[in-house]
C-alpha positions as CSV (number, residue, x, y, z in Angstrom):
1,L,0.0,0.0,0.0
2,W,1.0,3.6,-0.6
3,D,1.8,5.8,2.3
4,D,2.8,9.4,2.8
5,R,6.3,8.8,1.4
6,D,4.7,7.9,-2.0
7,R,2.5,11.0,-2.3
8,S,4.6,12.4,-5.1
9,N,3.7,9.4,-7.2
10,D,-0.1,9.6,-6.8
11,A,-0.8,11.4,-10.1
12,E,1.5,9.2,-12.1
13,G,0.1,6.0,-10.5
14,I,-3.5,7.1,-11.2
15,A,-2.6,8.0,-14.8
16,L,-1.2,4.6,-15.4
17,I,-4.2,2.8,-13.9
18,R,-6.6,5.1,-15.9
19,S,-4.6,4.3,-19.1
20,A,-5.0,0.6,-18.5
21,A,-8.7,1.0,-17.7
22,D,-9.2,3.0,-20.9
23,E,-7.5,0.2,-22.8
24,G,-10.1,-2.2,-21.4
25,H,-8.3,-4.0,-18.6
26,A,-11.0,-5.2,-16.2
27,E,-8.8,-5.2,-13.1
28,A,-7.8,-1.6,-13.7
29,Q,-11.5,-0.6,-14.3
30,A,-12.5,-2.3,-11.1
31,Y,-9.7,-0.7,-9.1
32,L,-10.7,2.8,-10.4
33,S,-14.2,2.0,-9.4
34,T,-13.0,1.3,-5.8
35,L,-10.8,4.4,-5.8
36,H,-13.6,6.7,-6.9
37,E,-16.1,5.2,-4.5
38,A,-13.7,5.8,-1.5
39,G,-12.2,9.0,-2.8
40,I,-8.7,7.6,-2.5
41,F,-6.1,9.4,-4.7
42,V,-9.0,10.8,-6.8
43,E,-12.1,12.9,-6.1
44,R,-14.9,10.9,-4.6
45,D,-17.4,10.3,-7.4
46,S,-20.1,7.6,-7.1
47,E,-21.2,8.0,-10.7
48,A,-17.6,7.4,-12.0
49,S,-17.3,4.5,-9.6
50,F,-20.5,3.0,-11.1
51,R,-19.4,3.5,-14.7
52,W,-16.0,1.8,-14.1
53,A,-17.7,-1.0,-12.3
54,E,-20.1,-1.5,-15.2
55,K,-17.2,-1.7,-17.6
56,A,-15.4,-4.3,-15.5
57,A,-18.5,-6.3,-14.8
58,A,-19.2,-6.5,-18.5
59,Q,-16.0,-8.5,-18.7
60,K,-17.1,-10.8,-15.8
61,H,-14.8,-9.2,-13.2
62,P,-16.2,-10.8,-10.0
63,G,-15.4,-7.8,-7.7
64,A,-17.1,-5.4,-10.0
65,M,-20.1,-7.6,-10.3
66,V,-20.4,-7.6,-6.5
67,T,-20.0,-3.8,-6.5
68,L,-22.9,-3.5,-8.9
69,A,-25.0,-5.9,-6.9
70,F,-24.7,-3.6,-3.9
71,A,-25.2,-0.4,-5.9
């Protein structure tokens, strides 16, 4: 897990995860969903969380499917 020593890498890390999610990687999409729902490293945004979870669930990502079941 990241801690305060890694704060300078937040934007770069999120950019890499977002790039992978945009390319269709279900794990990255599910991870972005979690980050947006909790507001970790990104602005809290339930709508963005839901959209990323939908994309990952469409690829049968189990965690994203659970996220949508509870949404």
